[in-house]
KEBAZA-881216 format. One line per field, with one value per atom (N, C-alpha, C, CB): atom name; residue number from 1; x, y, z. Coordinates in steps of 0.1 Angstrom, whole numbers, always signed. Glycine has a CB too. Layout:
<kolkes>
a c(CA|...)
k c(NUM|...)
x c(X|...)
y c(Y|...)
z c(Z|...)
</kolkes>
This chain:
<kolkes>
a c(N|CA|C|CB|N|CA|C|CB|N|CA|C|CB|N|CA|C|CB|N|CA|C|CB|N|CA|C|CB|N|CA|C|CB|N|CA|C|CB|N|CA|C|CB|N|CA|C|CB|N|CA|C|CB|N|CA|C|CB|N|CA|C|CB|N|CA|C|CB|N|CA|C|CB|N|CA|C|CB|N|CA|C|CB|N|CA|C|CB|N|CA|C|CB|N|CA|C|CB|N|CA|C|CB|N|CA|C|CB|N|CA|C|CB|N|CA|C|CB|N|CA|C|CB|N|CA|C|CB|N|CA|C|CB|N|CA|C|CB|N|CA|C|CB|N|CA|C|CB|N|CA|C|CB|N|CA|C|CB|N|CA|C|CB|N|CA|C|CB|N|CA|C|CB|N|CA|C|CB|N|CA|C|CB|N|CA|C|CB|N|CA|C|CB|N|CA|C|CB|N|CA|C|CB|N|CA|C|CB|N|CA|C|CB|N|CA|C|CB|N|CA|C|CB|N|CA|C|CB|N|CA|C|CB|N|CA|C|CB|N|CA|C|CB|N|CA|C|CB|N|CA|C|CB|N|CA|C|CB|N|CA|C|CB|N|CA|C|CB|N|CA|C|CB|N|CA|C|CB|N|CA|C|CB|N|CA|C|CB|N|CA|C|CB|N|CA|C|CB|N|CA|C|CB|N|CA|C|CB|N|CA|C|CB|N|CA|C|CB|N|CA|C|CB|N|CA|C|CB|N|CA|C|CB|N|CA|C|CB|N|CA|C|CB|N|CA|C|CB|N|CA|C|CB|N|CA|C|CB|N|CA|C|CB|N|CA|C|CB|N|CA|C|CB|N|CA|C|CB|N|CA|C|CB|N|CA|C|CB|N|CA|C|CB|N|CA|C|CB|N|CA|C|CB|N|CA|C|CB|N|CA|C|CB|N|CA|C|CB|N|CA|C|CB|N|CA|C|CB|N|CA|C|CB|N|CA|C|CB|N|CA|C|CB|N|CA|C|CB|N|CA|C|CB|N|CA|C|CB|N|CA|C|CB|N|CA|C|CB|N|CA|C|CB|N|CA|C|CB|N|CA|C|CB|N|CA|C|CB|N|CA|C|CB|N|CA|C|CB|N|CA|C|CB|N|CA|C|CB|N|CA|C|CB|N|CA|C|CB|N|CA|C|CB|N|CA|C|CB|N|CA|C|CB|N|CA|C|CB|N|CA|C|CB|N|CA|C|CB|N|CA|C|CB|N|CA|C|CB|N|CA|C|CB|N|CA|C|CB|N|CA|C|CB|N|CA|C|CB|N|CA|C|CB|N|CA|C|CB|N|CA|C|CB|N|CA|C|CB|N|CA|C|CB|N|CA|C|CB|N|CA|C|CB|N|CA|C|CB|N|CA|C|CB|N|CA|C|CB|N|CA|C|CB|N|CA|C|CB|N|CA|C|CB|N|CA|C|CB|N|CA|C|CB|N|CA|C|CB|N|CA|C|CB|N|CA|C|CB|N|CA|C|CB|N|CA|C|CB|N|CA|C|CB|N|CA|C|CB|N|CA|C|CB|N|CA|C|CB|N|CA|C|CB|N|CA|C|CB|N|CA|C|CB|N|CA|C|CB|N|CA|C|CB|N|CA|C|CB|N|CA|C|CB|N|CA|C|CB|N|CA|C|CB|N|CA|C|CB|N|CA|C|CB|N|CA|C|CB|N|CA|C|CB|N|CA|C|CB|N|CA|C|CB|N|CA|C|CB|N|CA|C|CB|N|CA|C|CB|N|CA|C|CB|N|CA|C|CB|N|CA|C|CB|N|CA|C|CB|N|CA|C|CB|N|CA|C|CB|N|CA|C|CB|N|CA|C|CB|N|CA|C|CB|N|CA|C|CB|N|CA|C|CB|N|CA|C|CB|N|CA|C|CB|N|CA|C|CB|N|CA|C|CB|N|CA|C|CB|N|CA|C|CB|N|CA|C|CB|N|CA|C|CB|N|CA|C|CB|N|CA|C|CB|N|CA|C|CB|N|CA|C|CB|N|CA|C|CB|N|CA|C|CB|N|CA|C|CB|N|CA|C|CB|N|CA|C|CB|N|CA|C|CB)
k c(1|1|1|1|2|2|2|2|3|3|3|3|4|4|4|4|5|5|5|5|6|6|6|6|7|7|7|7|8|8|8|8|9|9|9|9|10|10|10|10|11|11|11|11|12|12|12|12|13|13|13|13|14|14|14|14|15|15|15|15|16|16|16|16|17|17|17|17|18|18|18|18|19|19|19|19|20|20|20|20|21|21|21|21|22|22|22|22|23|23|23|23|24|24|24|24|25|25|25|25|26|26|26|26|27|27|27|27|28|28|28|28|29|29|29|29|30|30|30|30|31|31|31|31|32|32|32|32|33|33|33|33|34|34|34|34|35|35|35|35|36|36|36|36|37|37|37|37|38|38|38|38|39|39|39|39|40|40|40|40|41|41|41|41|42|42|42|42|43|43|43|43|44|44|44|44|45|45|45|45|46|46|46|46|47|47|47|47|48|48|48|48|49|49|49|49|50|50|50|50|51|51|51|51|52|52|52|52|53|53|53|53|54|54|54|54|55|55|55|55|56|56|56|56|57|57|57|57|58|58|58|58|59|59|59|59|60|60|60|60|61|61|61|61|62|62|62|62|63|63|63|63|64|64|64|64|65|65|65|65|66|66|66|66|67|67|67|67|68|68|68|68|69|69|69|69|70|70|70|70|71|71|71|71|72|72|72|72|73|73|73|73|74|74|74|74|75|75|75|75|76|76|76|76|77|77|77|77|78|78|78|78|79|79|79|79|80|80|80|80|81|81|81|81|82|82|82|82|83|83|83|83|84|84|84|84|85|85|85|85|86|86|86|86|87|87|87|87|88|88|88|88|89|89|89|89|90|90|90|90|91|91|91|91|92|92|92|92|93|93|93|93|94|94|94|94|95|95|95|95|96|96|96|96|97|97|97|97|98|98|98|98|99|99|99|99|100|100|100|100|101|101|101|101|102|102|102|102|103|103|103|103|104|104|104|104|105|105|105|105|106|106|106|106|107|107|107|107|108|108|108|108|109|109|109|109|110|110|110|110|111|111|111|111|112|112|112|112|113|113|113|113|114|114|114|114|115|115|115|115|116|116|116|116|117|117|117|117|118|118|118|118|119|119|119|119|120|120|120|120|121|121|121|121|122|122|122|122|123|123|123|123|124|124|124|124|125|125|125|125|126|126|126|126|127|127|127|127|128|128|128|128|129|129|129|129|130|130|130|130|131|131|131|131|132|132|132|132|133|133|133|133|134|134|134|134|135|135|135|135|136|136|136|136|137|137|137|137|138|138|138|138|139|139|139|139|140|140|140|140|141|141|141|141|142|142|142|142|143|143|143|143|144|144|144|144|145|145|145|145|146|146|146|146|147|147|147|147|148|148|148|148|149|149|149|149|150|150|150|150|151|151|151|151|152|152|152|152|153|153|153|153|154|154|154|154|155|155|155|155|156|156|156|156|157|157|157|157|158|158|158|158|159|159|159|159|160|160|160|160|161|161|161|161|162|162|162|162|163|163|163|163|164|164|164|164|165|165|165|165|166|166|166|166|167|167|167|167|168|168|168|168|169|169|169|169|170|170|170|170|171|171|171|171|172|172|172|172|173|173|173|173|174|174|174|174|175|175|175|175|176|176|176|176|177|177|177|177|178|178|178|178|179|179|179|179|180|180|180|180|181|181|181|181|182|182|182|182|183|183|183|183|184|184|184|184|185|185|185|185|186|186|186|186|187|187|187|187)
x c(+6|+2|+9|-5|+18|+27|+37|+35|+36|+44|+29|+54|+23|+8|+10|-13|+9|+4|+16|+8|+30|+40|+38|+53|+33|+29|+17|+33|+5|-8|-11|-10|-6|-8|-4|-6|+1|+7|-4|+23|-11|-21|-12|-31|+0|+4|+4|+14|+9|+10|-8|+19|-15|-29|-32|-35|-29|-29|-24|-17|-12|-6|-10|+14|-15|-27|-38|-35|-43|-54|-54|-60|-43|-36|-34|-21|-30|-24|-40|-10|-47|-64|-68|-78|-67|-74|-73|-68|-57|-50|-56|-25|-59|-64|-77|-62|-83|-96|-108|-96|-102|-109|-116|-102|-126|-129|-131|-137|-141|-147|-131|-158|-124|-112|-102|-102|-100|-93|-100|-90|-113|-122|-118|-137|-118|-118|-102|-125|-93|-81|-78|-74|-79|-83|-94|-88|-102|-109|-102|-121|-94|-85|-73|-76|-70|-62|-69|-56|-82|-89|-89|-99|-93|-95|-85|-97|-72|-60|-57|-49|-59|-57|-66|-48|-80|-94|-94|-105|-81|-77|-74|-70|-70|-62|-74|-46|-76|-87|-84|-86|-68|-66|-73|-55|-66|-72|-90|-66|-94|-109|-116|-116|-109|-115|-112|-109|-103|-98|-109|-78|-112|-121|-134|-121|-137|-151|-151|-154|-143|-139|-141|-121|-135|-138|-152|-127|-157|-171|-178|-176|-181|-186|-186|-177|-172|-170|-178|-152|-180|-184|-197|-178|-203|-219|-224|-228|-214|-219|-219|-211|-231|-233|-240|-241|-244|-250|-236|-259|-228|-218|-205|-218|-205|-196|-201|-196|-211|-220|-215|-234|-213|-213|-196|-218|-189|-178|-175|-174|-176|-176|-181|-179|-187|-196|-186|-215|-176|-169|-158|-168|-152|-139|-140|-139|-154|-158|-158|-170|-163|-164|-149|-176|-139|-127|-117|-121|-122|-114|-120|-103|-127|-138|-128|-147|-116|-107|-97|-94|-105|-105|-108|-115|-94|-96|-108|-79|-117|-126|-135|-121|-133|-145|-158|-143|-162|-173|-180|-171|-171|-174|-182|-156|-170|-171|-184|-159|-189|-198|-215|-193|-210|-219|-225|-216|-211|-216|-224|-200|-220|-229|-240|-228|-243|-259|-263|-264|-260|-267|-268|-258|-261|-265|-272|-256|-276|-286|-302|-279|-295|-310|-316|-321|-307|-308|-306|-294|-312|-308|-303|-324|-316|-316|-299|-325|-299|-285|-272|-285|-276|-258|-260|-255|-270|-265|-260|-278|-264|-259|-247|-266|-240|-229|-219|-231|-227|-215|-214|-216|-221|-219|-207|-233|-212|-200|-186|-202|-187|-171|-169|-173|-177|-169|-167|-177|-175|-168|-158|-180|-156|-142|-129|-141|-131|-125|-125|-123|-128|-132|-123|-126|-113|-106|-110|-95|-121|-125|-137|-128|-129|-138|-151|-130|-145|-150|-169|-137|-170|-176|-186|-170|-182|-191|-197|-182|-187|-193|-206|-180|-202|-214|-229|-206|-226|-236|-247|-227|-236|-242|-249|-233|-249|-254|-264|-245|-265|-274|-289|-266|-282|-293|-303|-281|-296|-301|-307|-293|-309|-316|-324|-307|-324|-338|-346|-331|-341|-347|-346|-362|-333|-334|-322|-333|-321|-312|-302|-320|-312|-308|-292|-324|-299|-285|-274|-288|-281|-269|-260|-278|-266|-257|-248|-266|-253|-248|-233|-260|-234|-226|-217|-235|-219|-212|-202|-227|-212|-202|-189|-210|-191|-182|-166|-192|-178|-164|-157|-170|-165|-157|-142|-170|-153|-140|-128|-145|-129|-117|-114|-121|-116|-114|-113|-126|-109|-118|-111|-116|-100|-94|-90|-71|-94|-97|-102|-107|-98|-109|-123|-105|-123|-138|-140|-139|-138|-146|-147|-138|-140|-146|-159|-133|-153|-165|-178|-157|-174|-190|-195|-187|-188|-193|-195|-189|-188|-191|-204|-177|-204|-217|-226|-218|-227|-237|-242|-229|-236|-237|-242|-227|-238|-248|-259|-244|-261|-277|-286|-281|-279|-288|-289|-286|-283|-286|-301|-275|-298|-307|-321|-301|-321|-335|-342|-332|-328|-332|-337|-310|-339|-343|-333|-353|-321|-315|-307|-314|-303|-292|-279|-289|-276|-267|-262|-271|-246|-241|-247|-219|-237|-240|-243|-228|-255|-261|-251|-276|-248|-238|-241|-235|-234|-233|-236|-210|-241|-239|-227|-237|-229|-216|-216|-218|-205|-204|-212|-190|-217|-222|-213|-236|-203|-194|-184|-190|-174|-161|-152|-156|-144|-127|-127|-110|-127|-127|-108|-133|-109|-92|-81|-91|-72|-60|-63|-53|-70|-78|-71|-99|-71|-66|-75|-59|-73|-87|-85|-95|-73|-65|-57|-62)
y c(-14|-3|+13|-6|+12|+24|+28|+23|+16|+17|+21|+2|+21|+24|+41|+15|+47|+57|+67|+54|+62|+69|+72|+61|+58|+60|+59|+57|+69|+72|+66|+88|+76|+74|+66|+83|+52|+44|+29|+42|+30|+21|+8|+22|+3|-7|-11|-7|-6|-10|-11|+4|-4|-7|-18|+0|-24|-41|-50|-43|-46|-60|-59|-59|-48|-49|-61|-35|-58|-65|-75|-64|-80|-96|-102|-96|-89|-97|-100|-87|-89|-90|-105|-76|-105|-116|-130|-118|-132|-147|-147|-147|-140|-139|-141|-130|-143|-144|-134|-156|-122|-113|-101|-109|-107|-99|-85|-101|-85|-66|-58|-60|-66|-56|-55|-62|-66|-67|-60|-80|-58|-52|-35|-57|-32|-19|-16|-11|-25|-20|-20|-24|-29|-31|-21|-47|-10|-2|+14|-6|+9|+25|+20|+31|+11|+9|+11|-3|+8|+14|+27|+11|+35|+49|+57|+53|+55|+61|+54|+58|+47|+40|+34|+30|+43|+36|+32|+44|+33|+26|+12|+31|+8|-6|-13|-5|-22|-35|-47|-45|-50|-58|-54|-60|-41|-35|-34|-22|-30|-30|-49|-20|-54|-68|-73|-78|-73|-79|-70|-75|-60|-50|-58|-37|-59|-67|-80|-68|-87|-101|-101|-104|-95|-92|-84|-84|-81|-74|-84|-62|-90|-106|-111|-116|-118|-125|-118|-124|-107|-100|-99|-86|-102|-100|-88|-106|-75|-65|-65|-54|-75|-75|-64|-85|-56|-40|-36|-28|-32|-29|-38|-28|-47|-56|-52|-72|-57|-54|-41|-52|-31|-19|-15|-12|-19|-22|-30|-26|-40|-50|-48|-62|-40|-33|-23|-26|-14|-7|-10|-1|-21|-30|-35|-44|-39|-44|-30|-53|-21|-9|-5|+6|-2|+0|-7|+2|-21|-34|-49|-37|-42|-54|-70|-51|-67|-78|-86|-68|-79|-81|-98|-70|-105|-118|-119|-127|-127|-134|-123|-143|-111|-99|-104|-80|-107|-109|-124|-106|-133|-147|-143|-154|-132|-124|-119|-110|-111|-104|-114|-97|-120|-134|-139|-142|-144|-150|-137|-153|-125|-116|-115|-110|-115|-111|-128|-102|-139|-151|-151|-165|-148|-144|-136|-140|-127|-119|-122|-109|-135|-143|-136|-145|-130|-120|-131|-107|-140|-152|-149|-164|-142|-138|-135|-128|-123|-112|-122|-101|-129|-138|-145|-152|-156|-166|-155|-177|-142|-131|-131|-113|-126|-124|-133|-121|-149|-157|-164|-169|-161|-162|-150|-160|-139|-131|-133|-121|-139|-147|-155|-161|-164|-176|-172|-190|-163|-158|-148|-148|-141|-132|-140|-128|-152|-158|-173|-153|-184|-192|-207|-189|-200|-210|-214|-206|-203|-199|-210|-182|-219|-230|-223|-241|-213|-211|-205|-196|-199|-194|-205|-184|-216|-224|-233|-234|-233|-239|-229|-239|-217|-207|-207|-189|-208|-207|-223|-209|-232|-245|-240|-255|-238|-238|-224|-241|-218|-207|-212|-196|-221|-233|-242|-248|-244|-256|-249|-265|-234|-224|-220|-211|-222|-218|-233|-214|-244|-257|-262|-254|-256|-259|-273|-247|-284|-293|-296|-307|-292|-298|-288|-294|-277|-269|-271|-253|-271|-275|-290|-278|-298|-309|-301|-326|-292|-293|-283|-287|-276|-266|-275|-255|-281|-292|-302|-304|-306|-316|-305|-323|-297|-287|-284|-274|-284|-277|-291|-270|-301|-315|-317|-330|-314|-314|-306|-312|-294|-285|-292|-268|-294|-299|-313|-294|-322|-338|-341|-353|-336|-346|-332|-359|-323|-315|-322|-305|-315|-322|-316|-317|-304|-298|-305|-280|-309|-316|-326|-321|-334|-347|-350|-355|-344|-343|-331|-340|-325|-316|-323|-294|-315|-317|-325|-315|-337|-350|-355|-358|-352|-357|-349|-359|-337|-328|-339|-309|-338|-345|-356|-347|-365|-380|-378|-388|-364|-362|-359|-351|-350|-346|-354|-331|-365|-377|-379|-390|-384|-388|-379|-388|-372|-363|-361|-346|-365|-360|-378|-351|-391|-401|-413|-398|-410|-413|-423|-406|-435|-441|-435|-450|-436|-433|-442|-423|-437|-448|-440|-450|-442|-440|-426|-445|-426|-409|-402|-409|-394|-382|-375|-372|-374|-363|-348|-363|-344|-330|-323|-328|-313|-308|-290|-311|-286|-272|-263|-269|-252|-249|-237|-244|-232|-228|-234|-216|-231|-237|-230|-239|-238|-223|-211|-225|-202|-190|-191|-173|-183|-178|-178|-162|-186|-189|-196|-174|-204|-213|-226|-212|-236|-247|-254|-254|-258|-269|-280|-268|-287|-301|-296|-310)
z c(-1|-1|-2|+7|+9|+6|-7|+17|-14|-25|-34|-29|-35|-44|-42|-35|-30|-20|-32|+1|-30|-35|-54|-30|-60|-68|-72|-72|-68|-69|-82|-68|-95|-110|-118|-115|-111|-118|-121|-110|-133|-133|-132|-147|-135|-132|-118|-137|-108|-93|-93|-82|-90|-93|-98|-100|-110|-119|-108|-134|-107|-94|-78|-91|-75|-64|-65|-64|-81|-81|-80|-88|-88|-90|-77|-97|-64|-55|-45|-47|-47|-40|-44|-48|-59|-66|-59|-82|-60|-58|-39|-61|-30|-18|-15|-14|-31|-29|-22|-24|-26|-23|-33|-14|-44|-55|-59|-57|-44|-44|-44|-22|-32|-30|-44|-17|-52|-62|-74|-62|-76|-84|-84|-79|-68|-71|-75|-60|-72|-80|-91|-77|-94|-111|-118|-115|-108|-111|-109|-105|-106|-106|-117|-86|-120|-130|-141|-129|-144|-154|-156|-154|-144|-142|-148|-129|-147|-146|-161|-131|-167|-182|-187|-183|-194|-199|-210|-199|-216|-225|-228|-227|-218|-216|-210|-205|-223|-223|-210|-239|-207|-199|-186|-198|-181|-170|-168|-169|-180|-177|-176|-193|-184|-185|-171|-197|-162|-149|-140|-145|-142|-136|-135|-144|-147|-150|-145|-165|-146|-144|-125|-151|-120|-106|-99|-103|-106|-102|-103|-110|-115|-116|-105|-125|-103|-90|-75|-88|-74|-61|-63|-58|-74|-77|-78|-66|-85|-86|-105|-77|-105|-120|-131|-120|-128|-134|-137|-121|-129|-128|-138|-116|-136|-145|-158|-143|-162|-173|-181|-169|-176|-177|-182|-163|-173|-175|-187|-165|-187|-205|-212|-209|-214|-229|-229|-228|-220|-224|-229|-218|-223|-228|-242|-219|-248|-259|-266|-258|-264|-276|-277|-273|-266|-272|-279|-265|-274|-279|-281|-268|-294|-297|-297|-315|-300|-305|-286|-321|-281|-267|-261|-263|-261|-262|-247|-263|-244|-239|-234|-229|-238|-232|-236|-240|-244|-248|-245|-261|-242|-230|-215|-225|-209|-194|-198|-190|-206|-208|-209|-219|-219|-216|-210|-216|-199|-182|-176|-170|-175|-171|-171|-174|-187|-189|-188|-207|-187|-183|-164|-191|-161|-146|-146|-137|-149|-149|-156|-154|-161|-167|-177|-157|-186|-199|-210|-199|-209|-213|-233|-208|-241|-251|-255|-251|-248|-246|-245|-229|-239|-235|-247|-219|-253|-264|-273|-272|-276|-289|-283|-292|-274|-269|-269|-260|-265|-266|-282|-253|-290|-301|-305|-308|-305|-307|-303|-304|-292|-284|-297|-265|-300|-307|-322|-306|-327|-343|-336|-356|-329|-324|-327|-307|-311|-310|-312|-303|-320|-327|-312|-346|-314|-300|-288|-294|-280|-268|-267|-267|-259|-255|-248|-243|-240|-225|-230|-214|-244|-246|-255|-248|-256|-265|-250|-279|-240|-226|-221|-212|-224|-217|-226|-217|-239|-250|-244|-268|-241|-233|-225|-226|-211|-204|-205|-195|-214|-216|-222|-225|-232|-242|-230|-251|-221|-213|-206|-206|-197|-187|-197|-178|-209|-222|-222|-245|-215|-221|-237|-219|-245|-254|-254|-262|-251|-248|-264|-241|-277|-290|-293|-303|-286|-289|-277|-291|-266|-254|-259|-237|-264|-264|-277|-268|-286|-298|-292|-311|-282|-277|-269|-270|-261|-250|-260|-241|-271|-281|-284|-299|-293|-298|-287|-299|-273|-260|-261|-238|-262|-259|-269|-262|-284|-293|-294|-304|-289|-285|-271|-285|-261|-245|-244|-235|-249|-244|-232|-257|-228|-212|-198|-218|-201|-189|-174|-193|-165|-154|-156|-137|-163|-165|-177|-166|-187|-199|-188|-216|-182|-180|-167|-176|-161|-148|-147|-134|-162|-166|-181|-169|-190|-203|-206|-211|-206|-209|-199|-208|-187|-183|-187|-171|-189|-193|-209|-196|-217|-229|-227|-235|-218|-214|-210|-203|-197|-194|-205|-185|-217|-223|-238|-223|-238|-245|-242|-240|-227|-219|-218|-207|-217|-220|-236|-216|-239|-257|-263|-270|-249|-251|-257|-257|-262|-262|-252|-264|-250|-242|-237|-249|-228|-220|-208|-217|-206|-199|-179|-204|-172|-159|-158|-151|-151|-147|-140|-136|-144|-138|-128|-147|-120|-102|-111|-92|-101|-99|-106|-85|-113|-121|-116|-142|-116|-115|-127|-115|-122|-135|-143|-132|-138|-150|-152|-149|-167|-168|-161|-182|-163|-156|-160|-161|-152|-162|-168|-151|-177|-182|-173|-186|-175|-166|-151|-165|-151|-138|-144|-136|-140|-144|-149|-136|-164|-168|-169|-180|-166|-166|-162|-178)
</kolkes>
């Protein structure tokens, strides 16, 4: 904190502080630090992306949406911005907007498997199991063997196949609702 006080106008110091707080599991405090970095350098999409992501984790969905939309505006090629925005919209139960945003993520960064998982979860929430199955299947083709793929995606596919009347293997256990965020261990 003393180093930041001495360099109060250095966004990188706030960005590093945000990471420290993020690693300590303090999303609201991390968001505050990332937000200060983004306030100082509002053209840096990385600052904004981390700010929006931590706001989402802190449950500040309206502010997260506002920040992520700004990031998408200043840098529409910022990797993961549309996936993060889709996650926020899904959490706000704005499912049609979430799907449009995930589709934008998929076309902007076709290798972003989290956009396919997010779309699958959204289709499931809408009760559209056929499209959810397609999205989960695509996710598995992109990531066959990570822990998330094995413990969530494969089981989701089996469940959706059963729901559509096709035979499946063992009934899956309950699985987490979200894919691992960018930078988290996937396998």
